[in-house]
C-alpha positions as CSV (number, residue, x, y, z in Angstrom):
1,M,43.7,227.2,64.1
2,N,40.0,226.1,62.9
3,D,39.8,228.8,60.4
4,L,43.4,228.4,58.9
5,K,42.0,226.0,56.1
6,K,39.3,229.1,55.7
7,Q,42.2,232.0,55.6
8,L,43.4,230.3,53.1
9,L,41.1,229.2,50.7
10,S,39.0,233.0,51.2
11,P,38.5,234.4,47.3
12,E,40.8,237.6,46.5
13,F,38.2,240.8,46.3
14,D,41.2,242.8,44.5
15,A,39.8,244.8,41.5
16,F,42.5,247.2,38.8
17,P,41.5,249.1,37.1
18,V,42.1,249.1,33.7
19,T,41.4,249.5,29.5
20,I,41.1,247.1,27.4
21,L,38.3,246.5,24.2
22,G,38.0,250.5,24.6
23,A,37.1,250.4,28.1
24,K,37.4,251.2,31.7
25,V,37.2,248.3,34.3
26,F,38.5,246.4,36.6
27,I,40.2,243.0,36.8
28,R,40.8,240.8,38.8
29,R,43.8,237.9,39.2
30,L,43.2,234.8,38.2
31,T,42.9,232.6,39.9
32,S,46.0,229.3,39.4
33,Y,43.3,226.9,38.5
34,E,40.9,229.1,36.1
35,V,44.5,229.3,34.3
36,E,45.0,226.1,33.8
37,Q,42.6,225.0,32.4
38,Y,42.1,227.9,30.4
39,D,44.9,226.6,29.4
40,Q,44.3,223.0,28.6
41,K,40.9,223.9,27.1
42,Q,43.2,225.9,24.3
43,E,45.6,223.3,23.8
44,Q,42.1,220.9,23.4
45,L,40.7,223.1,21.5
46,R,44.1,223.6,18.8
47,T,44.1,219.7,18.3
48,E,40.8,220.2,17.4
49,T,41.6,222.6,14.9
50,N,38.1,224.5,16.2
51,L,38.8,227.5,15.8
52,S,36.1,229.3,16.8
53,G,36.1,227.6,20.1
54,M,39.5,228.9,20.9
55,G,37.9,232.2,20.3
56,L,34.7,231.4,22.7
57,S,37.1,230.4,25.8
58,T,38.7,233.2,25.1
59,A,36.0,236.0,24.9
60,S,35.1,233.8,28.4
61,L,38.1,234.1,29.8
62,I,38.8,238.1,29.6
63,L,34.6,238.5,30.4
64,S,35.2,235.9,34.1
65,A,38.0,238.4,33.9
66,L,35.7,241.5,35.1
67,V,35.0,243.0,38.2
68,D,33.4,245.8,39.9
69,E,35.7,248.1,41.6
70,K,35.4,245.7,45.1
71,G,36.2,242.6,43.5
72,M,32.9,241.1,42.8
73,P,32.2,239.5,39.9
74,I,30.0,241.8,37.9
75,P,26.2,239.9,37.0
76,A,26.7,237.8,33.8
77,N,23.2,239.6,32.7
78,I,25.1,243.0,32.3
79,L,28.1,241.9,30.0
80,P,27.9,241.1,26.4
81,A,27.6,237.5,26.1
82,P,31.1,236.1,24.6
83,D,29.6,235.5,21.2
84,E,29.1,238.5,20.9
85,L,32.1,239.6,22.0
86,L,33.8,237.7,19.4
87,K,31.3,239.6,16.4
88,A,32.8,242.8,18.2
89,R,36.1,243.3,18.5
90,S,39.2,242.5,15.9
91,N,41.3,239.4,17.2
92,A,44.4,241.4,17.6
93,S,42.1,243.4,20.2
94,L,40.4,240.5,21.9
95,I,44.3,239.0,21.7
96,E,45.6,242.4,24.0
97,A,42.9,241.6,26.5
98,L,43.1,238.4,27.3
99,Q,47.3,240.1,27.6
100,T,47.3,241.5,30.1
101,V,44.4,239.2,31.8
102,Q,47.0,236.7,31.7
103,R,50.2,239.9,33.3
104,H,48.0,240.9,36.1
105,S,47.4,237.3,37.1
106,W,50.9,236.2,37.4
107,G,52.6,239.5,38.4
108,T,51.5,242.6,38.0
109,L,50.6,245.2,34.9
110,E,52.6,247.4,37.5
111,E,55.7,245.0,36.6
112,A,55.2,244.4,33.5
113,K,54.8,247.2,31.5
114,K,58.3,248.8,33.1
115,N,60.0,245.9,31.7
């Protein structure tokens, strides 16, 4: 029983292969906290009509979901900065990538692709 809390709070190391933003990568499931924080930040930025901030927040979330094949986070120095990603990709590509990350976090992409 002593290890129950540790077991319940241990991070998930999943790595699901996808192609997003023109790259074959692995993504992880976002935690409930991360999803809620993102949603709250988007709502705040939308209220402020801060489109640039919304884009940066979205790019940051997408980048944070990228992992290696073992489910370990990719070091930030290997990834582009969120603003670099915004400069390189269209809104449609970013939204598609975000939807892929979100679907994987809420369930499984296999289930989403079946429907």
